[in-house]
C-alpha positions in Angstrom: 18.5 10.4 12.4 17.0 7.8 14.7 13.7 8.1 12.9 15.4 7.7 9.5 17.2 4.6 10.7 13.9 3.1 12.1 12.2 3.8 8.7 15.0 2.0 6.8 14.8 -1.0 9.1 11.0 -1.1 8.8 11.3 -0.9 5.0 13.9 -3.8 4.9 11.7 -6.0 7.2 8.5 -5.2 5.3 10.0 -5.8 1.8 11.9 -8.9 2.9 8.7 -10.5 4.2 6.8 -9.7 1.0 9.6 -10.7 -1.4 10.3 -14.0 0.5 6.7 -15.0 0.3 6.4 -14.0 -3.4 9.6 -15.8 -4.5 8.7 -18.8 -2.3 5.5 -19.1 -4.3 7.6 -19.5 -7.5 10.0 -21.8 -5.8 7.4 -24.1 -4.3 5.5 -24.6 -7.5 8.7 -25.0 -9.6 9.8 -27.8 -7.3 6.3 -29.5 -7.6 6.7 -29.3 -11.4 10.2 -30.9 -11.2 12.1 -27.8 -12.2 15.5 -27.4 -10.7 16.1 -24.1 -8.9 19.6 -22.8 -9.1 19.2 -19.7 -6.8 16.6 -18.3 -4.4 17.6 -14.7 -3.7 16.0 -12.1 -1.4 17.5 -8.9 -2.7 19.7 -8.0 -5.6 23.4 -7.3 -5.9 26.3 -8.7 -3.9 25.4 -11.7 -1.8 25.6 -11.1 2.0 24.6 -14.6 3.0 24.7 -17.8 1.0 23.6 -21.3 2.0 23.4 -24.3 -0.2 20.5 -26.7 0.0 20.5 -30.4 -0.8 19.7 -31.7 -4.2 16.1 -33.2 -4.0 16.1 -37.0 -3.8 13.7 -37.2 -6.7 16.2 -35.3 -8.9 19.2 -37.3 -7.6 17.5 -40.5 -8.8 16.7 -39.1 -12.2 18.5 -40.6 -15.2 21.9 -39.1 -15.8 22.3 -37.8 -12.2 24.2 -40.9 -11.0 27.8 -41.0 -9.9 28.9 -41.8 -13.4 28.4 -38.2 -14.5 31.4 -36.0 -14.0 31.4 -33.2 -11.5 31.1 -30.5 -14.2 27.8 -31.9 -15.3 26.4 -33.0 -11.9 23.3 -31.2 -10.6 24.2 -28.3 -8.4 22.3 -27.7 -5.2 20.1 -24.6 -4.8 21.7 -21.5 -3.4 19.7 -19.6 -0.9 20.9 -16.0 -0.9 20.3 -12.7 1.0 21.7 -9.9 -1.2 22.7 -6.3 -0.5 19.9 -4.4 -2.2 16.6 -5.4 -0.5 14.3 -4.0 -3.2 13.2 -7.2 -4.7 14.3 -10.8 -5.3 14.3 -13.6 -7.8 14.2 -17.4 -8.3 16.7 -18.5 -11.0 15.7 -21.8 -12.5 17.6 -24.2 -14.8 16.8 -22.9 -18.3 18.4 -23.6 -21.7 17.8 -20.0 -22.7 20.1 -18.7 -20.0 23.0 -21.2 -20.3 24.2 -24.6 -21.3 22.2 -27.5 -19.9 23.5 -31.1 -20.2 21.3 -33.6 -22.0 20.7 -35.5 -18.8 19.3 -32.4 -17.1 17.1 -31.0 -19.9 14.0 -32.6 -18.4 14.6 -30.4 -15.3 14.8 -27.1 -17.2 12.0 -24.6 -17.0 11.8 -24.0 -20.8 11.1 -27.7 -21.4 8.0 -27.8 -19.2 4.5 -27.6 -20.6 2.8 -24.3 -21.1 0.4 -24.9 -18.2 3.3 -25.8 -15.9 5.1 -22.6 -16.8 1.9 -20.6 -16.3 1.5 -22.2 -12.8 5.1 -21.4 -11.8 5.0 -17.8 -12.9 1.6 -17.0 -11.5 2.5 -18.7 -8.1 4.4 -15.6 -6.9 1.6 -13.1 -7.1 -0.9 -15.7 -5.8 1.4 -16.2 -2.8 1.1 -12.5 -2.1 -2.7 -12.6 -2.2 -2.6 -15.7 0.0 -0.4 -13.8 2.5 -3.0 -10.9 2.6 -5.8 -13.4 3.2 -4.0 -15.1 6.1 -3.1 -11.7 7.6 -6.7 -10.4 7.4 -8.0 -13.7 8.7 -5.7 -13.4 11.8 -6.8 -9.8 12.3 -10.5 -10.7 12.1 -10.1 -13.6 14.5 -8.6 -11.4 17.2 -10.5 -8.3 16.2 -9.7 -5.1 14.4 -10.1 -1.8 16.2 -11.6 1.0 14.3 -13.3 4.4 14.8 -17.1 4.5 14.7 -18.1 6.6 11.6 -20.1 9.1 13.6 -20.1 12.6 12.1 -19.1 15.8 13.8 -19.8 19.2 12.3 -21.3 19.1 8.8 -20.9 22.3 6.7 -24.5 23.2 5.6 -23.1 24.6 2.4 -21.2 21.4 1.5 -22.5 18.5 -0.7 -23.3 16.5 2.4 -25.1 19.5 4.0 -27.3 20.0 0.9 -28.1 16.3 0.9 -29.5 16.6 4.4 -26.7 14.9 6.4 -26.4 16.3 9.8 -24.0 16.4 12.7 -24.3 13.4 15.0 -25.4 11.0 12.2 -23.6 7.7 12.1 -22.8 6.3 8.6 -24.1 2.8 8.1 -23.5 2.3 4.4 -21.9 3.9 1.3 -23.6 3.0 -2.0 -25.3 0.0 -0.3 -22.0 -1.4 1.1 -22.1 -1.7 4.9 -19.4 0.2 6.7 -18.4 -0.4 10.3 -15.4 1.9 10.7 -14.2 5.3 9.4 -11.6 3.5 7.3 -14.4 1.6 5.5 -16.0 4.9 4.7 -12.8 6.3 3.2 -12.3 3.2 1.1 -15.8 3.3 -0.4 -15.5 7.0 -1.2 -12.1 6.5 -2.8 -13.7 4.0 -5.1 -15.8 6.7 -6.6 -13.0 9.1 -7.6 -13.4 10.7 -11.0 -16.9 9.2 -11.5 -20.2 10.8 -12.2 -23.7 10.0 -11.0 -24.5 9.9 -7.3 -23.2 8.6 -4.0 -25.8 7.2 -1.6 -24.9 7.4 2.0 -27.1 5.6 4.6 -27.0 7.1 8.1 -28.5 6.4 11.4 -30.2 9.4 12.9 -30.8 9.3 16.6 -31.2 5.8 18.1 -32.9 3.7 15.4 -34.1 5.8 12.4 -32.2 5.2 9.2 -32.2 7.6 6.2 -30.6 7.5 2.8 -29.1 10.6 1.4 -28.2 11.0 -2.3 -25.2 13.2 -3.2 -24.8 14.0 -7.0 -21.3 14.0 -8.4 -19.8 14.8 -11.8 -16.2 13.8 -12.6 -15.7 13.9 -8.9 -12.2 15.1 -7.9 -10.9 14.1 -11.3 -7.2 14.7 -11.7 -6.7 16.1 -8.1 -3.1 15.5 -6.9 -4.0 14.5 -3.3 -7.8 13.9 -3.2 -9.6 14.0 0.1 -13.0 12.6 -0.7 -14.4 12.8 2.9 -13.5 16.5 3.2 -14.7 17.2 -0.4 -18.2 16.0 0.6 -18.1 18.2 3.8 -18.0 15.2 6.1 -16.0 15.3 9.3 -15.4 12.7 12.0 -16.8 13.5 15.4 -13.4 14.1 17.2 -13.1 14.4 21.0 -11.8 17.7 22.3 -8.1 17.1 21.5 -5.7 19.7 22.8 -3.4 21.3 20.3 -0.3 19.3 21.2 2.3 19.0 18.4 3.3 15.4 17.5 5.6 14.9 14.5 7.2 17.9 12.8 8.0 17.5 9.1 11.7 18.1 8.4 12.1 21.2 6.2 8.5 22.3 6.6 7.3 25.7 7.8 6.8 24.5 11.3 10.3 23.1 11.6 11.8 26.3 10.2 9.8 28.3 12.7 11.2 26.2 15.6 8.2 24.1 16.6 9.2 20.8 18.3 7.3 17.7 19.4 5.4 18.3 22.6 4.7 22.0 22.1 1.3 23.0 23.4 -0.3 25.8 21.3 -2.0 28.2 23.7 -2.7 31.2 21.4 -2.5 32.0 17.7 -2.7 35.7 16.7 -4.0 36.6 20.1 -6.8 34.1 19.7 -7.1 31.4 22.4 -6.7 27.9 21.0 -8.9 25.3 22.8 -8.5 22.3 20.6 -6.4 20.9 17.7 -9.3 21.5 15.3 -9.3 25.2 16.2 -5.6 25.5 15.4 -6.0 23.6 12.1 -8.8 25.8 10.9 -6.8 28.9 11.7 -3.7 27.6 9.8 -5.8 26.7 6.8 -7.4 30.1 6.7 -4.0 31.9 6.8 -1.9 30.7 3.8 1.3 32.8 3.4 0.3 35.0 6.4 2.5 35.5 9.4 1.0 33.9 12.5 2.2 34.7 16.1 2.1 31.6 18.2 2.2 31.4 22.0 3.4 27.9 23.0 3.8 26.1 26.3 7.2 24.3 26.2 8.6 22.6 29.4 6.2 24.7 31.5 7.5 27.9 29.9 5.7 30.3 27.5 7.4 30.6 24.1 6.5 32.9 21.2 7.3 32.0 17.6 6.4 33.3 14.1 5.2 30.8 11.5 4.0 31.4 7.9 1.7 28.6 6.6 2.6 27.3 3.2 0.0 27.8 0.5 -1.3 24.7 -1.2 -4.2 24.2 -3.6 -6.6 21.4 -2.4 -9.7 20.7 -4.5 -9.6 24.2 -6.0 -9.2 26.0 -2.6 -6.0 27.6 -1.4 -5.3 26.4 2.2 -2.4 26.9 4.6 -0.1 24.1 5.8 2.8 24.1 8.2 3.9 20.4 8.3 2.9 19.1 11.7 0.7 16.3 13.0 -1.1 16.1 16.3 0.1 14.1 19.2 -1.5 10.7 19.1 -4.2 10.5 21.8 -6.4 7.4 22.0 -10.1 7.9 21.1 -12.6 7.4 23.9 -13.9 3.9 24.2 -17.4 4.9 23.1 -15.9 6.2 19.8 -14.1 2.9 19.0 -15.5 -0.4 17.7 -13.8 -3.8 17.4 -14.7 -5.8 14.3 -14.5 -9.5 15.1 -15.7 -12.7 13.4 -16.0 -16.3 14.5 -13.3 -18.6 12.9 -15.5 -19.9 10.1 -16.6 -16.4 9.0 -13.3 -14.7 9.5 -11.7 -16.5 6.6 -14.5 -15.5 4.2 -14.3 -11.9 5.5 -10.6 -12.0 4.8 -11.2 -13.2 1.3 -13.7 -10.4 0.7 -11.4 -7.7 2.1 -8.6 -9.0 -0.1 -10.9 -9.0 -3.2 -12.2 -5.5 -2.4 -8.7 -4.0 -2.2 -7.5 -5.9 -5.3 -10.5 -4.6 -7.2 -9.9 -1.0 -5.9 -6.2 -1.2 -6.9 -7.0 -2.4 -10.4 -9.7 0.3 -10.9 -7.3 3.0 -9.6 -4.7 1.9 -12.1 -7.2 2.1 -14.9 -8.3 5.5 -13.8 -4.7 6.7 -13.6 -4.0 5.5 -17.1 -7.1 7.3 -18.3 -5.9 10.5 -16.5 -8.8 10.5 -14.0 -6.4 10.1 -11.0 -3.2 12.0 -10.8 0.0 10.0 -11.1 1.3 12.0 -8.1 -0.5 9.4 -6.0 2.1 6.7 -6.9 4.4 6.1 -3.9 7.9 4.8 -3.8 10.2 3.2 -1.2 10.6 6.5 0.9 6.8 6.7 1.5 6.6 2.9 2.1 9.5 3.2 4.6 7.7 6.0 6.5 4.4 4.2 6.5 6.0 0.9 7.6 7.8 2.7 10.5 4.6 4.5 11.5 2.5 1.3 11.5 5.1 -0.7 13.3 5.2 2.0 16.0 1.4 1.9 16.2 1.3 -1.7 17.1 1.3 -5.2 15.6 -2.3 -4.9 14.4 -1.5 -1.8 12.3 1.7 -3.3 10.9 -0.1 -6.6 9.8 -2.8 -4.6 8.1 -0.2 -2.5 6.3 1.7 -5.6 5.3 -1.5 -7.2 3.9 -2.3 -4.0 1.9 1.2 -3.8 0.5 1.2 -7.5 -0.4 -2.0 -7.1 -2.5 -0.4 -4.1 -4.2 2.7 -6.2 -5.0 0.6 -9.1 -6.3 -1.5 -6.8 -8.6 1.7 -4.9 -9.8 3.4 -8.2 -10.8 0.3 -9.4 -12.7 0.2 -6.3 -15.0 0.9 -7.4 -18.6 4.3 -5.6 -18.7 7.3 -7.6 -20.0 9.9 -8.3 -17.2 7.0 -8.7 -14.7 5.2 -11.9 -14.1 2.2 -10.6 -16.0 4.3 -10.1 -19.1 5.5 -13.7 -19.0 2.0 -14.9 -18.5 0.9 -12.9 -21.6 3.5 -14.7 -23.7 2.5 -18.1 -22.3 -1.2 -17.6 -22.9 -0.4 -16.6 -26.5 1.5 -19.8 -26.8 -1.3 -21.8 -25.2 -3.8 -20.4 -27.7 -1.7 -20.4 -30.9 0.4 -23.5 -30.1 3.6 -21.5 -30.9 5.8 -19.4 -28.6 6.2 -15.7 -29.1 9.1 -15.0 -31.5 12.3 -14.2 -29.8 12.7 -10.8 -31.5 9.2 -9.8 -30.1 10.2 -10.9 -26.7 13.4 -8.9 -26.9 11.5 -5.8 -28.0 9.0 -6.4 -25.2 11.9 -6.8 -22.7 13.3 -3.4 -23.7 9.8 -1.7 -23.5 9.1 -3.3 -20.2 12.4 -2.2 -18.7 11.7 1.4 -19.9 8.2 1.4 -18.4 9.4 0.1 -15.1 12.2 2.6 -14.9 9.7 5.4 -15.7 7.4 4.2 -12.9 10.3 3.9 -10.4 11.6 7.4 -11.3 8.0 8.9 -10.9 7.6 7.1 -7.6 10.9 8.5 -6.3 10.1 12.0 -7.5 6.7 11.9 -5.8 8.4 10.7 -2.6 10.9 13.5 -2.7 8.2 16.2 -3.3 6.4 15.0 -0.2 9.4 15.4 2.1 
């Protein structure tokens, strides 16, 4: 129950930051374009907190805003609102399409601004999200980002990597010519190649100085797989320290939870086989789908025996066993960690590059998903976001800021998609008006609004469904 509450709080904090930055982008540019903002809301539904701002002096001095205008027609101050449902927000501007606007205020209405001004106001929200990501990465690169050195452990000689000549002890230096400094960099570069054909070129350091390029052929690589694991599919494995088999988190409702395993249990034996490391136990579980395992555990200095039956799941065409546990977090040895830092003048450029790389990766992933190359089961909703926000917050400020930057990029890209009701849909209409000189007909906009609402509802339902199936 405590963990659920922590996840909810983490979700609210995370989304509130992202939404506030996004909506402030719209608000800031609207004010610069002399558009009056009626309401700035973080969240939807019933207002929990309302504060009225002051009418800007520039608008007070505009014609018609003098004391001679009656109260019913005077310019109302902006309302700053925190609402009950923290899954979004909005900036409501003065607009003749949404209500009566007195003649003396029409020059402050959004719909009466030039097309370029409207484009600037609408695009400012997503751009603010990208700017947040750049600032977040810049801060991280200034102080340094901790990562795991991509040094390989055991490489299966029968795997793709094994056939290509990659060996245990090699350190990955580049993937497809892109330098990598951490294990996370390796994962990102491999995820970019999902569903593609051709070859993956991995550059490794063998021994102290010798570098070697290895070419791994691929054909529709991991196309349509529900939960692709590109590193494992190639036969690569990080060189882990000898981590004891100590249970960390236990998934509620999973096979481990049903069998009675709890956080802190130390696995001593499985089916009368001594378990030395966490990897030993994982391999045994994976090889035993739907087979009863007898576990000997050390719990509070007492030996406990339990029976667990690993659940069978198909991963990349192979049936493997899972029980729903994670290992207890144990810091990697110093020699396995690296700290990526940049001087101030280079940190900003590195932050821009990282933001661009993730933006490009997100767009390509969306394209592949539409084409059916990536399974839609990879779409995540608020439950998964809440869990990840909680996990990263517990891992430390560095992890949380990195997650915030990643999510901010996703929000920026999502809002730029050309779907009516999203910022990208409005931009599509305004660019049409900019080119043709005529606004999109109202009946087309109404049809687009209905289609957009339908698409967004479908995406939200799919995301919720995916979240629930992961529980």
